[in-house]
ZAZA-682702 format. One record per residue (C-alpha): x, y, z; residue in one letter. Coordinates in steps of 0.1 Angstrom, whole numbers, padded with zeros to 4 digits, always signed. Layout:
BEGIN
XYZa
...
***
This chain:
BEGIN
+0051-0126-0099x
+0051-0098-0074x
+0065-0105-0039x
+0054-0083-0010x
+0071-0079+0024x
+0049-0066+0052x
+0070-0064+0084x
+0040-0053+0105x
+0008-0072+0093x
-0025-0071+0111x
-0059-0085+0115x
-0082-0057+0103x
-0116-0056+0120x
-0141-0032+0104x
-0170-0021+0126x
-0199-0003+0109x
-0219+0023+0129x
-0244+0050+0121x
-0224+0078+0136x
-0193+0080+0159x
-0198+0099+0192x
-0168+0100+0215x
-0174+0084+0250x
-0207+0068+0241x
-0218+0032+0237x
-0224+0023+0200x
-0245-0005+0184x
-0227-0018+0154x
-0248-0022+0122x
-0223-0048+0108x
-0187-0058+0106x
-0161-0078+0088x
-0126-0091+0094x
-0097-0092+0069x
-0060-0099+0067x
-0043-0065+0067x
-0011-0046+0065x
-0001-0026+0034x
+0019-0053+0016x
-0007-0080+0025x
-0033-0057+0010x
-0012-0054-0022x
-0010-0092-0025x
-0047-0096-0017x
-0056-0072-0045x
-0033-0089-0069x
-0046-0124-0060x
-0082-0111-0063x
-0075-0101-0099x
-0059-0134-0108x
-0023-0122-0106x
+0005-0143-0092x
+0019-0130-0058x
+0034-0141-0026x
+0031-0123+0007x
+0060-0125+0031x
+0051-0116+0067x
+0059-0124+0104x
+0033-0145+0123x
+0030-0150+0160x
+0004-0156+0186x
-0033-0166+0181x
-0037-0136+0158x
-0009-0149+0136x
-0027-0182+0132x
-0059-0164+0123x
-0040-0142+0098x
-0027-0173+0080x
-0062-0188+0079x
-0076-0156+0064x
-0049-0155+0038x
-0056-0192+0029x
-0093-0184+0026x
-0086-0155+0003x
-0063-0176-0019x
-0032-0155-0012x
+0001-0175-0013x
+0022-0165+0017x
+0056-0172+0033x
+0052-0169+0071x
+0082-0162+0093x
+0075-0173+0130x
+0081-0146+0156x
+0078-0146+0194x
+0055-0117+0195x
+0018-0114+0185x
+0004-0100+0153x
-0015-0068+0159x
-0052-0063+0155x
-0063-0030+0140x
-0099-0016+0142x
-0116+0006+0117x
-0148+0024+0126x
-0168+0032+0095x
-0197+0056+0091x
-0222+0056+0063x
-0206+0086+0045x
-0173+0068+0042x
-0157+0086+0072x
-0131+0061+0087x
-0116+0062+0122x
-0087+0038+0127x
-0071+0024+0158x
-0038+0007+0151x
-0018-0014+0175x
+0020-0012+0174x
+0027-0049+0165x
+0052-0074+0178x
+0087-0065+0190x
+0110-0082+0164x
+0144-0094+0173x
+0174-0089+0149x
+0173-0125+0139x
+0136-0123+0131x
+0142-0092+0110x
+0170-0109+0091x
+0147-0140+0085x
+0121-0117+0070x
+0146-0101+0046x
+0161-0135+0036x
+0127-0151+0031x
+0117-0122+0008x
+0149-0126-0012x
+0144-0163-0015x
+0108-0160-0027x
+0116-0132-0051x
+0138-0151-0075x
+0125-0144-0109x
+0099-0119-0097x
+0090-0088-0117x
+0087-0067-0085x
+0096-0069-0048x
+0075-0045-0027x
+0083-0034+0008x
+0052-0019+0024x
+0039-0003+0056x
+0051+0007+0090x
+0077-0011+0110x
+0070-0029+0142x
+0089-0022+0175x
+0124-0035+0174x
+0128-0033+0136x
+0156-0011+0125x
+0147+0021+0106x
+0169+0010+0077x
+0150-0023+0071x
+0136-0012+0038x
+0169+0005+0028x
+0187-0029+0034x
+0160-0046+0014x
+0164-0021-0015x
+0202-0026-0016x
+0200-0064-0015x
+0172-0067-0041x
+0191-0043-0064x
+0223-0062-0058x
+0206-0093-0072x
+0193-0074-0103x
+0157-0072-0091x
+0132-0044-0092x
+0118-0030-0059x
+0091-0006-0049x
+0086+0010-0015x
+0055+0024+0002x
+0061+0035+0037x
+0065+0067+0058x
+0087+0086+0082x
+0123+0076+0089x
+0121+0041+0073x
+0108+0056+0041x
+0134+0083+0040x
+0162+0058+0045x
+0147+0036+0017x
+0145+0065-0007x
+0181+0073-0001x
+0189+0037-0012x
+0172+0043-0045x
+0143+0019-0050x
+0130+0018-0086x
+0095+0030-0076x
+0080+0047-0046x
+0043+0053-0038x
+0038+0080-0011x
+0005+0096-0004x
+0002+0134-0003x
+0011+0137+0034x
+0040+0112+0032x
+0055+0130+0002x
+0053+0164+0020x
+0070+0148+0051x
+0097+0133+0028x
+0106+0166+0012x
+0100+0186+0044x
+0076+0212+0031x
+0039+0217+0023x
+0026+0207-0011x
-0007+0226-0015x
-0012+0222-0052x
-0008+0195-0079x
+0021+0216-0093x
+0039+0214-0060x
+0035+0177-0058x
+0048+0173-0094x
+0078+0194-0087x
+0086+0174-0055x
+0083+0142-0075x
+0105+0155-0102x
+0132+0162-0077x
+0131+0126-0064x
+0133+0113-0100x
+0163+0136-0106x
+0178+0120-0075x
+0176+0085-0089x
+0141+0072-0084x
+0127+0059-0117x
+0090+0062-0109x
+0073+0083-0083x
+0035+0076-0080x
+0017+0098-0055x
-0018+0088-0043x
-0040+0119-0037x
-0072+0105-0024x
-0102+0121-0041x
-0078+0141-0062x
-0066+0109-0080x
-0029+0101-0084x
+0001+0116-0101x
+0029+0096-0117x
+0063+0112-0126x
+0092+0096-0145x
+0122+0111-0162x
+0108+0137-0186x
+0071+0127-0183x
+0042+0129-0159x
+0006+0118-0159x
-0025+0124-0137x
-0054+0100-0134x
-0086+0104-0114x
-0118+0084-0109x
-0149+0099-0093x
-0167+0078-0067x
-0200+0093-0056x
-0208+0069-0029x
-0177+0058-0010x
-0179+0032+0017x
-0144+0028+0030x
-0110+0043+0022x
-0091+0015+0041x
-0066-0002+0018x
-0075+0020-0013x
-0039+0032-0017x
-0026-0003-0015x
-0050-0015-0042x
-0038+0015-0063x
-0002+0004-0059x
-0011-0032-0067x
-0029-0022-0099x
+0001+0001-0109x
+0026-0027-0104x
+0004-0052-0121x
+0002-0029-0151x
+0039-0024-0152x
+0047-0061-0149x
+0024-0069-0178x
+0040-0045-0201x
+0018-0014-0199x
+0035+0020-0202x
+0036+0040-0169x
+0006+0062-0178x
-0016+0032-0186x
-0004+0014-0156x
-0014+0044-0135x
-0049+0042-0150x
-0051+0005-0139x
-0039+0015-0104x
-0064+0043-0101x
-0093+0021-0112x
-0083-0006-0086x
-0080+0020-0059x
-0113+0036-0068x
-0131+0003-0068x
-0117-0004-0033x
-0134+0028-0020x
-0168+0014-0031x
-0164-0018-0010x
-0169-0023+0028x
-0140-0024+0053x
-0107-0034+0037x
-0122-0057+0010x
-0102-0057-0022x
-0118-0055-0056x
-0124-0085-0079x
-0127-0081-0117x
-0165-0077-0113x
-0160-0048-0089x
-0141-0029-0117x
-0172-0028-0139x
-0184+0008-0142x
-0152+0023-0127x
-0139+0049-0152x
-0107+0068-0149x
-0096+0100-0167x
-0060+0104-0177x
-0042+0135-0187x
-0006+0144-0194x
-0013+0181-0188x
-0031+0184-0155x
-0042+0216-0139x
-0011+0223-0118x
-0028+0251-0099x
-0054+0227-0086x
-0055+0230-0048x
-0054+0196-0032x
-0079+0186-0005x
***
């Protein structure tokens, strides 16, 4: 069982167009709507692969009702916390070459009692879980230490926790020492406060975090794959996708595959391979659709423990 907390979920509407021209009227060639938010996407990816998961999230307004309906239709178990505000709706504009333009709303303004209800519900649902995962941005009103508090309370109960966020909430969570973090390239650079132009720079930054008490640092690098660093070991995996459709949610699917691999007994390098295959498969799908087992067919990942550290990252 993997339990996810998404403090700021969304309805994700994907709109497909031939080309984006600022200030002009566009005719969509298609579209789709999915439940969204990073933790929700992790749970969706897990459920699509037959893994057991529960998504904890706030729901409010008509979008909140739609979000629950979409999760039910996707077969994703969820624990919804009622809030006064309205769940946000995010729009992704997708061009044929895979270029994605996103418009994200801020989300509902959560009260202190609503924040506490989210944390308590997560703790209640995570009894016996292999992993608890805190994911995504925080909505207005949520304290910057929300994930840090979650880390401390999960660790205090003997659980294992992973965090995937950015900015001040991510920095506060890292200081609380989660077992695993999954920044992307930009988020890691922001966390360590300096540029990371090469794979070697990324590895060194991840090593510093591991030395500081994080057991596993997994960095998603887009087309450059992903790097995983633990105490005394590192691994790099990459899958080449020649015809990408959408990058929305690919990093979330990568995290889902990584955690699924770890929870089923794979060693970290093999779990990274699973994560990279799930994330690569997501790139071949429209909008924020998550891969099923059939979508993994033909997705091959290459693993190395001695990557080219001079590789300049795109």
